[in-house]
C-alpha positions as a Markdown table, in Angstrom:
| # | Residue | x | y | z |
|---|---|---|---|---|
| 1 | Met | -53.1 | -10.9 | -18.6 |
| 2 | Val | -50.5 | -8.9 | -16.7 |
| 3 | Asp | -47.4 | -10.5 | -15.6 |
| 4 | Ala | -48.4 | -10.1 | -11.9 |
| 5 | Asp | -51.7 | -11.9 | -12.5 |
| 6 | Phe | -50.1 | -14.7 | -14.3 |
| 7 | Ala | -47.4 | -15.3 | -11.6 |
| 8 | Ala | -50.1 | -15.2 | -8.9 |
| 9 | Leu | -52.3 | -17.9 | -10.9 |
| 10 | Phe | -49.5 | -19.9 | -12.1 |
| 11 | Pro | -46.3 | -19.5 | -9.7 |
| 12 | Asp | -44.4 | -22.6 | -11.4 |
| 13 | Glu | -45.3 | -21.7 | -14.9 |
| 14 | Arg | -43.4 | -19.4 | -17.1 |
| 15 | Gly | -45.7 | -17.2 | -19.3 |
| 16 | Phe | -44.7 | -17.7 | -22.9 |
| 17 | Leu | -48.1 | -19.0 | -24.4 |
| 18 | Ala | -51.5 | -18.0 | -23.3 |
| 19 | Glu | -54.7 | -19.1 | -25.1 |
| 20 | Ile | -57.6 | -16.7 | -25.1 |
| 21 | Asp | -61.1 | -17.7 | -26.1 |
| 22 | Pro | -63.6 | -14.5 | -26.6 |
| 23 | Ala | -66.5 | -14.2 | -24.3 |
| 24 | Glu | -69.8 | -15.3 | -25.2 |
| 25 | Gly | -71.3 | -12.9 | -27.8 |
| 26 | Val | -68.1 | -11.2 | -28.6 |
| 27 | Ser | -66.9 | -11.7 | -32.3 |
| 28 | Ala | -63.5 | -12.7 | -33.2 |
| 29 | Glu | -62.8 | -9.6 | -34.9 |
| 30 | Arg | -63.7 | -7.6 | -31.8 |
| 31 | Ala | -61.8 | -9.7 | -29.5 |
| 32 | Thr | -58.7 | -9.5 | -31.8 |
| 33 | Glu | -58.9 | -5.7 | -31.5 |
| 34 | Ala | -59.2 | -5.6 | -27.9 |
| 35 | Ile | -56.2 | -8.0 | -27.3 |
| 36 | Glu | -54.1 | -6.0 | -29.8 |
| 37 | Ala | -54.9 | -2.8 | -27.8 |
| 38 | Val | -53.6 | -4.5 | -24.7 |
| 39 | Leu | -50.5 | -5.9 | -26.3 |
| 40 | Ala | -49.6 | -2.6 | -27.9 |
| 41 | Ser | -47.5 | -1.7 | -24.9 |
| 42 | Tyr | -45.8 | -5.2 | -25.1 |
| 43 | Pro | -43.8 | -5.1 | -28.3 |
| 44 | Thr | -42.2 | -8.6 | -27.8 |
| 45 | Ala | -45.7 | -10.4 | -27.4 |
| 46 | Asn | -47.1 | -11.7 | -30.7 |
| 47 | Leu | -50.7 | -12.3 | -31.4 |
| 48 | Leu | -51.7 | -15.3 | -33.5 |
| 49 | Asp | -55.0 | -16.8 | -34.4 |
| 50 | Gln | -55.4 | -20.4 | -34.6 |
| 51 | Gly | -54.8 | -20.6 | -38.4 |
| 52 | Ala | -51.5 | -18.5 | -38.1 |
| 53 | Tyr | -50.3 | -20.6 | -35.1 |
| 54 | Lys | -50.7 | -23.6 | -37.0 |
| 55 | Lys | -48.9 | -22.2 | -40.1 |
| 56 | Met | -46.1 | -21.1 | -37.9 |
| 57 | Leu | -45.7 | -24.5 | -36.6 |
| 58 | Thr | -46.1 | -26.4 | -40.1 |
| 59 | Gly | -43.7 | -23.8 | -41.6 |
| 60 | Thr | -40.7 | -25.5 | -39.8 |
| 61 | Val | -41.8 | -29.0 | -40.7 |
| 62 | Asp | -42.2 | -27.8 | -44.2 |
| 63 | Met | -38.6 | -26.3 | -44.2 |
| 64 | Leu | -37.5 | -29.7 | -42.7 |
| 65 | Leu | -39.2 | -31.8 | -45.3 |
| 66 | Ala | -37.7 | -29.4 | -48.3 |
| 67 | Phe | -34.2 | -30.3 | -46.6 |
| 68 | Ile | -34.8 | -33.9 | -46.7 |
| 69 | Thr | -36.2 | -33.8 | -50.1 |
| 70 | Ala | -32.9 | -32.1 | -51.3 |
| 71 | Leu | -31.0 | -34.8 | -49.7 |
| 72 | Leu | -33.1 | -37.5 | -51.4 |
| 73 | Gly | -32.4 | -35.8 | -54.8 |
| 74 | Leu | -28.8 | -36.0 | -53.9 |
| 75 | Ala | -29.1 | -39.6 | -53.1 |
| 76 | Val | -31.0 | -40.0 | -56.5 |
| 77 | Val | -28.0 | -38.5 | -58.3 |
| 78 | Ile | -25.5 | -40.8 | -56.4 |
| 79 | Ala | -27.7 | -43.9 | -57.2 |
| 80 | Leu | -27.8 | -42.9 | -60.9 |
| 81 | Val | -24.1 | -43.0 | -61.0 |
| 82 | Gly | -24.0 | -46.2 | -59.3 |
| 83 | Val | -26.6 | -47.7 | -61.7 |
| 84 | Ala | -24.6 | -46.4 | -64.7 |
| 85 | Asn | -21.3 | -47.7 | -63.3 |
| 86 | Thr | -22.6 | -50.9 | -62.6 |
| 87 | Leu | -24.1 | -51.3 | -66.1 |
| 88 | Ser | -20.7 | -50.2 | -67.6 |
| 89 | Leu | -18.7 | -52.8 | -65.8 |
| 90 | Ser | -21.3 | -55.4 | -66.6 |
| 91 | Val | -21.1 | -54.5 | -70.2 |
| 92 | Val | -17.1 | -54.7 | -70.0 |
| 93 | Glu | -17.3 | -58.0 | -68.2 |
| 94 | Arg | -19.8 | -59.7 | -70.6 |
| 95 | Thr | -18.2 | -58.4 | -73.8 |
| 96 | Arg | -17.9 | -62.1 | -75.1 |
| 97 | Glu | -21.6 | -63.0 | -74.0 |
| 98 | Asn | -22.9 | -59.6 | -75.7 |
| 99 | Gly | -20.9 | -60.7 | -78.9 |
| 100 | Val | -22.3 | -64.2 | -78.9 |
| 101 | Leu | -25.8 | -62.7 | -78.5 |
| 102 | Arg | -25.3 | -60.4 | -81.3 |
| 103 | Ala | -23.8 | -63.3 | -83.4 |
| 104 | Val | -26.8 | -65.4 | -83.0 |
| 105 | Gly | -29.1 | -62.7 | -84.1 |
| 106 | Leu | -29.8 | -60.3 | -81.2 |
| 107 | Asn | -30.3 | -56.9 | -83.1 |
| 108 | Arg | -29.3 | -53.6 | -81.7 |
| 109 | Asn | -32.6 | -52.5 | -80.5 |
| 110 | Arg | -33.1 | -55.8 | -78.5 |
| 111 | Met | -29.6 | -55.4 | -77.0 |
| 112 | Arg | -30.6 | -51.7 | -75.7 |
| 113 | Ala | -33.8 | -53.2 | -74.5 |
| 114 | Met | -32.0 | -55.8 | -72.5 |
| 115 | Leu | -29.6 | -53.4 | -70.9 |
| 116 | Ala | -32.4 | -51.0 | -70.3 |
| 117 | Val | -34.6 | -53.6 | -68.7 |
| 118 | Glu | -31.4 | -54.6 | -66.5 |
| 119 | Ala | -30.9 | -50.9 | -65.4 |
| 120 | Val | -34.7 | -50.5 | -64.6 |
| 121 | Leu | -34.7 | -53.7 | -62.5 |
| 122 | Met | -31.6 | -52.5 | -60.6 |
| 123 | Ala | -33.0 | -49.0 | -59.9 |
| 124 | Leu | -36.6 | -50.6 | -58.8 |
| 125 | Val | -34.9 | -53.0 | -56.4 |
| 126 | Gly | -33.1 | -50.0 | -54.8 |
| 127 | Ala | -36.1 | -47.8 | -54.8 |
| 128 | Val | -38.5 | -50.4 | -53.4 |
| 129 | Leu | -35.9 | -51.3 | -50.6 |
| 130 | Gly | -35.4 | -47.6 | -50.0 |
| 131 | Val | -38.9 | -46.8 | -49.8 |
| 132 | Gly | -39.7 | -50.0 | -47.6 |
| 133 | Leu | -37.0 | -49.1 | -45.1 |
| 134 | Gly | -38.0 | -45.5 | -44.9 |
| 135 | Thr | -41.6 | -46.3 | -44.3 |
| 136 | Ala | -40.4 | -49.0 | -41.6 |
| 137 | Val | -38.3 | -46.4 | -39.8 |
| 138 | Ser | -41.0 | -43.6 | -40.0 |
| 139 | Ala | -43.5 | -46.1 | -38.7 |
| 140 | Ala | -41.2 | -46.8 | -35.8 |
| 141 | Ala | -40.5 | -43.1 | -35.2 |
| 142 | Met | -44.1 | -42.4 | -35.1 |
| 143 | Ala | -44.8 | -45.2 | -32.7 |
| 144 | Val | -42.1 | -43.9 | -30.4 |
| 145 | Leu | -43.7 | -40.3 | -30.7 |
| 146 | Ala | -47.1 | -41.7 | -30.0 |
| 147 | Arg | -45.9 | -43.3 | -26.9 |
| 148 | Leu | -44.3 | -40.1 | -25.7 |
| 149 | Gly | -47.5 | -38.4 | -25.9 |
| 150 | Gly | -49.6 | -37.1 | -28.9 |
| 151 | Glu | -51.6 | -38.3 | -31.8 |
| 152 | Phe | -48.9 | -39.3 | -34.5 |
| 153 | His | -49.6 | -41.7 | -37.3 |
| 154 | Val | -47.9 | -42.8 | -40.5 |
| 155 | Val | -49.3 | -41.2 | -43.6 |
| 156 | Leu | -47.9 | -42.8 | -46.9 |
| 157 | Pro | -47.9 | -40.1 | -49.7 |
| 158 | Leu | -48.7 | -42.7 | -52.4 |
| 159 | Arg | -48.4 | -40.0 | -55.2 |
| 160 | Gln | -44.9 | -38.7 | -54.1 |
| 161 | Leu | -44.0 | -42.4 | -53.8 |
| 162 | Gly | -45.2 | -43.2 | -57.2 |
| 163 | Val | -43.3 | -40.1 | -58.6 |
| 164 | Ile | -40.0 | -41.3 | -56.9 |
| 165 | Leu | -40.5 | -44.9 | -58.5 |
| 166 | Gly | -41.4 | -43.4 | -61.8 |
| 167 | Val | -38.3 | -40.9 | -61.6 |
| 168 | Ala | -36.0 | -44.0 | -60.5 |
| 169 | Val | -37.3 | -45.8 | -63.8 |
| 170 | Val | -36.7 | -42.9 | -66.2 |
| 171 | Ala | -33.2 | -42.2 | -64.6 |
| 172 | Ala | -32.4 | -45.8 | -64.9 |
| 173 | Leu | -33.5 | -45.8 | -68.7 |
| 174 | Leu | -31.1 | -42.7 | -69.2 |
| 175 | Ala | -28.4 | -44.3 | -67.3 |
| 176 | Ser | -28.3 | -47.4 | -69.6 |
| 177 | Val | -27.9 | -45.3 | -72.8 |
| 178 | Leu | -24.0 | -44.9 | -72.5 |
| 179 | Pro | -23.5 | -48.6 | -71.4 |
| 180 | Ala | -25.7 | -49.8 | -74.4 |
| 181 | Arg | -23.8 | -47.4 | -76.9 |
| 182 | Arg | -20.4 | -49.0 | -75.6 |
| 183 | Ala | -21.8 | -52.6 | -75.8 |
| 184 | Leu | -22.9 | -51.8 | -79.5 |
| 185 | Ser | -19.8 | -50.0 | -80.6 |
| 186 | Arg | -17.5 | -53.1 | -80.6 |
| 187 | Pro | -17.7 | -55.2 | -83.7 |
| 188 | Val | -19.1 | -58.7 | -83.1 |
| 189 | Val | -15.8 | -60.5 | -84.2 |
| 190 | Glu | -13.8 | -58.3 | -81.8 |
| 191 | Ala | -16.2 | -58.9 | -78.9 |
| 192 | Leu | -16.0 | -62.7 | -79.5 |
| 193 | Ala | -12.1 | -62.7 | -79.5 |
| 194 | Glu | -11.9 | -61.2 | -76.1 |
């Protein structure tokens, strides 16, 4: 549609998007060729079919999602440092208690397992709280957007959430290695004397 016709039909609208349906009996390929011939003299105009338009819109969302995922990865690294730091402080503060446990028969493997379970519990509490709060905030945002107009709803990506929880558990197990090594490196008698 030429600018003059568009302005005559829609005087208050700026012509930035026009949807065109082919006439009855005209194939999509023929319609595309005809529209491309008309648009050849308008180099700033873009012709997109429904699939390409949808891909253009979702590309922006995908880029934003990738950015948020990178921030989530950074938060996981910071959380790992926090778990390792907390476990290290716990080991230092409970030196005597760990010495008593080892003196009454707790072997090295069980001490490692005890510290690993402690790390996993800390990580899972943080991960479950994060997923719960994130889901609540997302649901609230979707409710606001739905009221403004549109069909928005929350979709829980259960597979991705499961992967996040699994990564949290594995990372907590890795974070418990150094504190466990420190707890087991002190002789029992020295740990009891502290």
